[in-house]
N, C-alpha and C positions, 0 to 999 in steps of 0.2 A: 577558091582562095589560092592566089599564087604564092609560091614559096618566097619569092622576092618581096612582096607585099608583108608577108608574115615576118620576114627577117628585119625589114625596115622598121616595123612596129616594135619589135622585141628590142632592137638597138635603141629606139627612142625611149622605151620603157626603162631599160637598164641605166641609160645615161641620165635620166631626169627623175625617176620615181622618188628617191630620197629627198631631193631638193623641193619637189612639189609638195610632199607631204609636210615638210618644215614650213613651207610658204603658207599651206592651208592651216596648220596648227597655230600659226601666229593670228589667224583671223576667225578661227572657229574653236568651239569647245573640242578638246582632245578627242572625244570618242566619234566626232563627225569628220575629222580631217582625212583619215584614210578612205572612208566611204565616199567623200567628196572627190578625192583624187581618182578613185576607182570609176565614179561616174564620169569624171572628165576623161579618162582614158577610153571609156566606152564611146564617148562622142569623138574623140581623136581617131579611134578605129573606124568609125563610120565615115570620117571626113579625111581619111589619111591621104587621099589624093590631093587634098588642098594644102597639106603641110609642105613648108618650104624644104628645099632639098639639102641646104646646109644645116648641120646639127645645131649651130648657135641660133640660127633663125627658127629652126623647128622647136627648139627649146623655149624661145620667147612665145611662140605660137602656143605651146602647151600651157605655159603660165597664164596667157590670156584665156584659155579655156577653163582652167581652174578658176581663175577669178570670176569669170562669167557664171560658173557653176555655183560659186559661193553667193554672188549676188542674187541668183535665182532662188537659192536656199533662204536668204535673208527675206526676199519678197514673199516667198511662200510662208514663212513664219509670221510675217506681218499680216498677211491675208488671213491666216488662222486665228490670230488675236482679234482682228476686226470682226471676223464671223462670230467669235465668242461674244463680243461686246454687242453686235447686232442681235444675236440670240437672246442675250439678257434683256435687251430693250424690247424685243418682240414679246417675251414672256411677261414683261412688266406692264404692259399697256392696260391690263384689265384688273390690276390689283388696286383695292381701295385704300389700304393703310400703308403709309410710307415705310414704317419699320418692317412691315411684312414684305413690302416691295424689295427693300434693300437685301433682306435675308434670302429672298428667292433669287435675286440677281446673283448674289454671291454663290448660292448653292448651284445654280445653273452654270456659272462660270467655272467653278470648280469642277462639276461633273463633266463639262465640255473638254477641259483640259485632260481629264483621265480617259477619255475616249480615244481610240486609235484614230490615226489620220484617215483611214479608209471610212470609219464611222462617220467622223466629221464631215468629210467630203460628201457622202451620200445625204446626210441631213441637210447640209448647207445647199445642196442643189435643189432639194425639195422645199426647204423652209425658206431660205434666204433669197435664192435665185428664182423660186417659184417655177421651176421647170417641171413639165409633165414627165412622166416615167420614161416614156419613149425618147424624149429629147435628152434627159439626164443620162440615160444608158448610152446614147450616141456620144455624149461628152466624154464619158469614161471608157468608151470603146467596148462595151459588153451588151449582152442582149437585154431586152426589156424584162424578161423573166429573172435574169441574174441581178438586174438593178433593183427590182421589187424585193427579192430575197435580201440583198445587201441593205436596203432601207429599212426592212422589217428588223433585221438583226441590229441595225444602228439604233432604231427606236427602242428596242428592248434593252439594248446596252445603256442608253441614256436613262431610261426608266429605272433601271438596276442602279446606276450611280446616283440618281435622285432619291432612291429608297422607295420608289413607287412600284412595288411588286404587284403583279396581277393577283387578284383573289381568285382561288379556284372556284368554279361554278359547280354547284351540286347537280347532278343528274338524277332525276326522279323518274321512277317507272310510271308510265301512263296507266290509269285505271280504265279498264274496259267500260264503255258506256253502253 
């Protein structure tokens, strides 16, 4: 990393950070604004060679990055909501009673919302996208073993949220024959 590159980034950061946070706060919940700006600065660091030389132009460039980061965040949230709806639809296809169907859909949607994004993603790749473990692992950039572990934890978390705790099995000693 060159000293000149670092100094340029620091100068951009100091000149624009507060304005970018205010920009993000007008478009996002308060708790997300700073994280969004941090993500945008990470993108800016990676693409610093693309930044305009003039501070005013670079400032506009950074606002564009923050805007795109916000749009990506909104798209991600919409995708998560869509996955929750599709999961509810998948779960409901085999239920006979309408009232039971609605209750299970509501339970599943609530349980889905309480899952972490990591668990939602692992389950969605397996259930909604119907990807085999190897392909799902490639999507996430992890090994197949890591994905299987993540999926197992996600399934357990979903079962826990739905109140479907596994019943312990009793181990009995074998009688000699």
